[in-house]
NUTIKE-602316 format. One record per residue (C-alpha): x, y, z. Coordinates in Angstrom, 1 decimal, decimal comma, always signed. Each point is the difference from the previous one (the first is absolute). Example, Ala and Ser with C-alpha at 12.3 -4.5 7.8 and 13.67 -1.06 7.14 Angstrom:
{{+12,3 -4,5 +7,8}} {{+1,4 +3,4 -0,7}} 
REM end
This chain:
{{-7,3 +21,2 +25,0}} {{+2,7 -2,5 -1,1}} {{+3,2 +0,0 +2,1}} {{+2,5 +1,4 -2,4}} {{+3,4 -1,6 -0,2}} {{+3,1 +0,4 -2,2}} {{+2,1 -2,9 +1,3}} {{+0,1 -2,8 +2,5}} {{+3,5 -1,0 +1,1}} {{+0,6 -3,2 +1,9}} {{+3,3 -0,3 +1,7}} {{+1,4 -3,4 +1,3}} {{-3,6 -1,2 +0,6}} {{-0,4 -3,3 +1,7}} {{-3,5 -1,5 +0,3}} {{-0,9 -3,5 +1,2}} {{-3,7 -0,7 -0,1}} {{-2,8 -2,3 -1,3}} {{-1,8 +2,0 -2,6}} {{-3,4 -1,2 -1,1}} {{-3,0 +0,8 -2,1}} {{-3,5 -1,4 +0,4}} {{-1,0 -2,7 -2,6}} {{+3,6 +0,1 -1,2}} {{+2,6 -1,3 +2,4}} {{+2,7 +0,7 +2,7}} {{+3,7 -0,4 +0,0}} {{+2,9 +0,6 +2,4}} {{+2,2 +2,6 -1,7}} {{+3,2 +1,7 +0,9}} {{+1,3 +3,3 -1,5}} {{+3,7 +0,5 +1,1}} {{+1,7 +3,4 +0,0}} {{-1,7 +1,2 -3,1}} {{+0,8 +3,5 -1,3}} {{-1,7 +1,7 -3,0}} {{-1,8 +3,2 -1,0}} {{-3,5 -0,1 -1,6}} {{-1,2 +3,0 -1,9}} {{-3,5 +1,3 -0,7}} {{-1,8 -1,0 -3,2}} {{+2,0 -3,2 -0,4}} {{-0,7 -3,7 +0,1}} {{+2,6 -2,2 +1,6}} {{+0,4 -3,8 -0,3}} {{+1,7 -1,3 +3,1}} {{+1,6 -3,2 -1,3}} {{+0,6 -3,1 +2,2}} {{-1,5 -3,3 +0,9}} {{-2,8 -0,1 +2,5}} {{+1,7 +0,2 +3,4}} {{+3,0 +2,0 -1,2}} {{-1,4 +3,3 +1,3}} {{-2,2 +1,6 -2,7}} {{-3,3 -0,7 +1,8}} {{+1,4 +1,1 +3,4}} {{+1,2 +3,3 -1,6}} {{-3,4 +0,6 -1,6}} {{-1,8 -0,9 +3,3}} {{+2,2 +2,4 +1,9}} {{-0,4 +2,9 -2,4}} {{-3,8 -0,3 +0,1}} {{+0,1 +0,3 +3,8}} {{-1,0 -3,5 +0,8}} {{+3,1 -0,9 +2,0}} {{+2,9 +1,8 +1,7}} {{+3,6 -0,4 -1,1}} {{+2,4 -1,5 +2,4}} {{+2,9 +2,1 -1,2}} {{+0,7 +2,9 -2,4}} {{-2,0 +3,0 -1,0}} {{-2,6 +1,3 -2,4}} {{+0,3 +3,5 -1,2}} {{-2,8 +1,8 -1,9}} {{+0,8 +3,4 -1,6}} {{+3,2 +0,1 +2,0}} {{-1,8 -0,5 +3,3}} {{+0,3 -3,2 +2,0}} {{-3,4 -1,7 +0,7}} {{-1,1 -2,7 +2,4}} {{-2,7 -2,7 -0,5}} {{-2,8 +2,2 +1,2}} {{+0,9 +2,7 -2,5}} {{+0,6 -2,3 -3,0}} {{-3,6 -1,3 +0,4}} {{-1,1 +3,4 -1,2}} {{+1,8 -0,5 -3,3}} {{+0,0 -3,8 -0,6}} {{-2,7 -2,2 -1,4}} {{+0,2 -3,8 +0,0}} {{-1,5 -1,1 -3,3}} {{-2,6 -2,7 +0,4}} {{-1,4 +1,3 +3,3}} {{-2,0 +3,0 +0,9}} {{+0,4 +2,5 +2,9}} {{-0,4 -1,2 +3,6}} {{-1,7 +1,9 +2,7}} {{-0,8 -0,7 +3,7}} {{-3,1 +2,1 -0,4}} {{-1,7 -2,7 -2,1}} {{-0,8 -3,5 +1,3}} {{-1,5 -1,3 -3,2}} {{+2,0 -0,4 -3,2}} {{-0,7 +3,0 -2,2}} {{-1,0 -0,2 -3,6}} {{+2,0 +1,4 -2,9}} {{-2,5 +2,8 -0,3}} {{+0,3 +1,0 +3,7}} {{+3,8 -0,1 +0,0}} {{+0,2 +2,2 -3,1}} {{-2,6 +2,5 +1,2}} {{+1,4 +0,2 +3,5}} {{+3,5 +0,6 -1,4}} {{-1,2 +2,8 -2,4}} {{-1,8 +1,7 +2,8}} {{+2,8 -0,3 +2,6}} {{+2,6 +1,3 -2,5}} {{-2,2 +2,7 -1,5}} {{+1,0 -1,5 -3,3}} {{-0,3 +1,8 -3,4}} {{-1,4 -3,3 -1,4}} {{-3,7 -0,9 +0,1}} {{-1,1 -3,6 +0,8}} {{-1,1 -0,6 -3,6}} {{+3,3 +1,3 -1,4}} {{+1,9 -2,6 +2,1}} {{-2,4 -2,8 -1,1}} {{+0,4 +1,0 -3,6}} {{+3,8 +0,4 +0,2}} {{+0,5 -3,5 +1,4}} {{-2,8 -1,6 -2,1}} {{-1,7 -1,4 +3,1}} {{-3,2 -2,0 -0,4}} {{-3,1 +1,6 +1,5}} {{-1,2 -3,4 +1,0}} {{+3,0 -0,5 +2,3}} {{+0,2 +3,3 +1,7}} {{-2,2 -1,1 +2,8}} {{+2,1 -3,0 +0,8}} {{+3,2 -0,2 +2,1}} {{+3,3 -0,6 -1,8}} {{+0,2 -3,6 +0,9}} {{-3,1 -0,7 -2,0}} {{+0,8 +1,6 -3,4}} {{+2,6 -2,4 -1,4}} {{+2,8 +1,5 -2,0}} {{-1,7 +3,4 -0,1}} {{+1,3 +0,5 +3,5}} {{+3,3 +1,2 -1,6}} {{-1,6 +2,9 -1,7}} {{-2,4 +0,7 +2,9}} {{+2,9 -0,1 +2,5}} {{+2,0 +2,6 -2,0}} {{-3,2 +2,1 -0,4}} {{-0,5 +0,0 +3,7}} {{+3,7 +0,9 +0,5}} {{-0,2 +3,0 -2,3}} {{-3,3 +1,1 +1,5}} {{+1,8 -0,1 +3,4}} {{+2,8 +2,2 -1,2}} {{+2,7 -2,7 -0,2}} {{+3,1 +0,4 -2,2}} {{+2,0 -3,2 +0,4}} {{-1,7 -3,1 -1,3}} {{+1,6 -3,2 +1,0}} {{-1,0 -3,4 -1,4}} {{+0,5 -3,3 +1,7}} {{+2,6 -2,3 -1,6}} {{-1,5 -1,1 -3,3}} {{+1,0 -3,1 -2,0}} {{+0,4 +0,1 -3,8}} {{-3,4 -1,7 -0,3}} {{-1,7 +2,5 +2,2}} {{+1,4 +3,0 -1,9}} {{-1,1 -1,5 -3,3}} {{-3,5 -0,7 +1,3}} {{-0,5 +3,6 +1,2}} {{+2,3 +1,9 -2,3}} {{-2,9 +1,9 -1,6}} {{-1,0 +1,2 +3,5}} {{+3,6 +0,9 +0,9}} {{+0,4 +2,0 -3,2}} {{-3,2 +2,0 +0,5}} {{+0,7 +0,8 +3,6}} {{+3,7 +0,8 -0,6}} {{-0,8 +2,5 -2,7}} {{-2,4 +1,8 +2,3}} {{+2,4 +0,0 +2,9}} {{+3,0 +1,1 -2,1}} {{-1,9 +2,9 -1,4}} {{-0,6 +1,1 +3,6}} {{+3,6 -0,3 +1,2}} {{-0,4 -3,2 +2,1}} {{+2,6 -2,6 +0,6}} {{-0,9 -3,6 -0,9}} {{+2,0 -2,9 +1,4}} {{-0,5 -3,6 -1,4}} {{+2,1 -2,8 +1,5}} {{+0,5 -3,0 -2,3}} {{+2,6 -2,6 -0,9}} {{+0,8 +0,8 -3,6}} {{+1,0 +3,3 -1,6}} {{-1,4 -1,0 -3,4}} {{-3,5 -0,5 +1,5}} {{-0,2 +3,8 +0,5}} {{+1,6 +1,1 -3,3}} {{-3,2 +1,6 -1,2}} {{-0,9 +1,5 +3,4}} {{+2,9 +1,2 +2,1}} {{+2,2 +3,0 -0,6}} {{+2,7 -1,4 +2,2}} {{+1,0 -3,4 +1,4}} {{+2,1 -0,4 +3,1}} {{+1,5 -3,2 +1,3}} {{-0,7 -0,6 +3,6}} {{+1,7 -3,4 +0,5}} 
REM end
């Protein structure tokens, strides 16, 4: 089942890292002593130029990198990187596993997640919810173009994730995939997830985010 959360509090969080996403890019980013509380069922725009900390924050909350300083508190309990991986999903990627040497398909990752989590959803329900193309289910994420955003979130939900963290997105990127973001955000909000979208301009997320927080 999905890992239920009410809130995620970050206190004086400092993260220096090089977040990346395949077929997208990589950037040195630095989040410096950031404090904020994220609540379930809400979409947050984290506002700042690329490099000002939004991508690093998102990378950290999805369990991709360890913070150098500060703490992350979920439901009033402090968690480390190994624990936050159980909650966080990095949007644009799938799940990783040392058990598999070949890159898994979208179908495999969704089915394995549903089985492992004893989910209430069926495979077809997930496919229908996220409007996934049947012709692309047997491909890996890197070969399905912009549908990877929907598919990645579908994989995250199937694997019981509840914090969905986007990479830093420019205004152009948000405009090009806004329909996909809106569809996925509606589904996730209805299920009490937290969605974090780093970008540079507050206005870009006017029709998407519930809250905007300046990080620079």
